[in-house]
C-alpha angles and dihedrals in degrees: 000000000000093000093051089047090051090051092050090047091052091051092048090052090056090050095048097048105043095149092054092047092050090062090064125088124264115329101237099150121209131204135143123318128133128219133199091201121130130187098355114164119255097009102102119131115270131195116254129192097258118070092204118080128209114224143089108278092255106064097123135149114242138166113211126178101199119065115221125226128253088247090058089050091052092050091053099039092093089072096048106244127036119254093006124086112241138163114266118245118216117206120242109242095218103057102073122123129176123237090240090067092062121082114246091244090059095045092064101030096102112042123182112241117200122189117209138167123155113349110085094170090057093045090051092053091047092051092046091060092045090051093050097047100034112126090234093058096098091175087078089057090215122157093184089113106040098177102051089208101124132078096020111143105031110210117201112193112196121199103217128349107278108167095218090058091050091051092055091048092050091050094052094041088067092047094050092045088061089067096040097258115137120221116205116197119202127182119209111200115205140173092270091079112119099051099272112163109249129218117231091254090055091053093055091045093051091046091054091049090050092051093051092047096048096042091051091051091046095052090044089066106105098238101039114119098158139000132221108215129209135163128219094260099056124096118200129219128231094266096048098106097037089051094057093039092054092052100046095092092049093047094049093047099047117063089189091071109094100189139330115242132193096196130083123182089208096046098121126124092252091061104035117093099170118024094197097049119114118208136193113228138185093222126086110215096187094207117113101349145150129233126185129217092254091062095042092053087054098046104034097076091057100033110153128248092232144000093036095174094054088045091056089056093057112115092232089061100035093048094195091301 
């Protein structure tokens, strides 16, 4: 389709003009993902140099109490993202590739890492969208991700051992297994066990510890080269996996790219001029993003005790990337 062609064209422009791109600020790249996060510290919208914003016109933060069913997702998939109007994206018929054509090392080089703790209804909604839009879900007949080399395996890292969270993971593990996607469930035990009421500072400290623990385990897997990171209160859009897949080669080749992000605070229809445009930004959103092993090896030895997302925005860590 024209929109897919525009997206490919935008990526090709980035490839063909590396010197021009390197003059721009940090390469935090924004597309379309949708969060249900509300009031999280350090994630307010900030002004960037460019007035145009890359994203589909439906990347909005919401907080919704009632999870929706997979059937409702399917009914709304034709417009891109559930509950938000979006232009439909038709798949190009000449970009398909079977999983068998990809080396095993490539098939598992970019796992999806999901952080969860205590909100099973949010986790269920997040996993429903991942199931529907996963590149291995051939029932959707989508060719938006022709290589099928991202988000397999899916790693779900649980902070604590809440039974309701385990039940959701078990349910979706069976569903993903039906399309040959492995789900790995890790449990991170922390000092909060026992039901003690935590102060806000404790929450941010424990979250940072959980991130460090799970990222270290993820990159210790023998085939992992990069990780796509989500939290339990983020819902993806239909182009989420194809977006990351199309930018892997650029990210790996350019050391001036800090991370790749699928969230944009300004990604509403009133601000978006070109839904397929990809921008480089000097702000790290920290919502639905990808990190490669090169960056983790740099950051892991000095990972902070708390407020990891604000810490990643510090100039001494970002280094103009």
